[in-house]
Each structure stands twice: as structure tokens, then as C-alpha cells.
C-alpha positions in Angstrom: 109.9 91.5 1.4 109.8 89.0 4.4 106.0 89.2 4.5 104.2 85.7 5.0 101.4 84.5 2.6 98.4 83.8 4.1 96.9 81.1 1.7 96.4 77.7 1.1 99.5 75.2 0.2 99.1 75.8 -3.5 99.6 79.6 -2.9 102.5 79.1 -0.8 104.2 76.7 -3.4 103.8 79.1 -6.2 105.2 81.8 -3.9 108.2 79.7 -3.3 108.9 78.6 -6.8 108.4 81.9 -8.0 111.0 83.4 -5.3 113.3 80.6 -6.3 113.1 81.3 -10.4 113.6 85.1 -9.6 116.8 84.0 -7.5 117.9 82.0 -10.3 117.3 84.7 -12.8 119.4 86.9 -10.7 122.3 84.5 -10.6 122.3 83.8 -14.4 120.5 80.6 -14.8 116.9 79.1 -14.8 114.6 76.7 -13.3 115.8 74.2 -16.1 119.0 74.0 -14.4 117.9 73.0 -11.2 119.5 69.7 -10.3 117.8 69.1 -6.7 115.1 70.4 -4.6 114.1 69.9 -0.8 110.9 69.9 -0.1 109.8 70.7 3.7 106.1 70.3 4.6 104.2 70.5 7.7 101.9 67.9 6.3 102.9 65.3 3.7 99.1 64.9 2.9 99.6 67.9 0.7 102.3 66.3 -1.3 99.5 65.8 -4.2 98.7 69.8 -4.0 102.2 70.5 -4.1 103.1 68.4 -7.1 100.2 70.0 -8.9 101.6 73.4 -8.7 105.1 72.0 -9.6 103.5 71.1 -12.9 102.9 74.8 -13.6 106.7 75.6 -13.1 108.0 72.4 -15.1 105.7 71.8 -17.8 108.0 70.9 -20.8 110.4 68.9 -18.8 110.8 66.7 -15.8 111.3 68.5 -12.2 114.7 67.9 -10.6 115.1 65.5 -8.4 113.5 66.1 -5.0 113.5 65.1 -1.6 110.2 65.8 0.7 110.2 65.8 4.3 107.4 66.4 6.9 108.5 68.8 9.7 106.7 69.6 12.7 106.6 73.4 12.1 108.4 75.7 10.0 109.4 79.4 10.5 106.6 81.9 11.1 104.0 79.3 10.8 104.5 78.3 7.1 103.2 75.1 5.8 106.0 74.6 3.1 109.8 75.5 2.7 111.9 75.0 -0.8 115.3 74.9 -1.0 117.0 74.0 -4.4 120.3 73.7 -6.2 121.1 74.7 -9.5 123.9 74.8 -12.4 124.7 78.2 -13.3 126.3 77.6 -16.8 129.4 79.3 -17.9 
């Protein structure tokens, strides 16, 4: 919807991962086929909170490889942005 979530880092992380999950499902794959995530945060001090949310989305297996970066700002004043690379099974 291009609407911004006005919540804390955990709420924003949940929205990012839910959006990613829906995109993957539409492409015929799922979170288990993610191979790499890149996480951009405006404050790396939030890393532990982000990890807490990750355990909600990856409870039965290890999360994919990740890189995390602190950036000075994100579009529309967001605190986190997550991009992912996934395998689409044949």
C-alpha cells in the first residue's frame, strides 16, 4: 500500500518480513528458500530486537545468511529495510 508503519523496530521488522513472505509465496517459493538477506538499519543498536523478530519467522530452521548495515537514513523515515534473494524451485 506504500503506507509507512508508525511503530517500533520490531513492528517494522515484522512488516518487512511479512511483505517478503507474501512476495515469495506469489513467486512460488517460501521463506525456507531464502539464501541471503541484506538488512539496512538506521541504528545497529536495534540488532537484538530485529533478531527476536527473525526467530518468529524462522522457528524451525536457521535464518538465511545475512548482512546488516547501519545507514544514515532510509526512505520515508523508516528504521529498517530488508532485501532478500531466494531460490524458486522447479
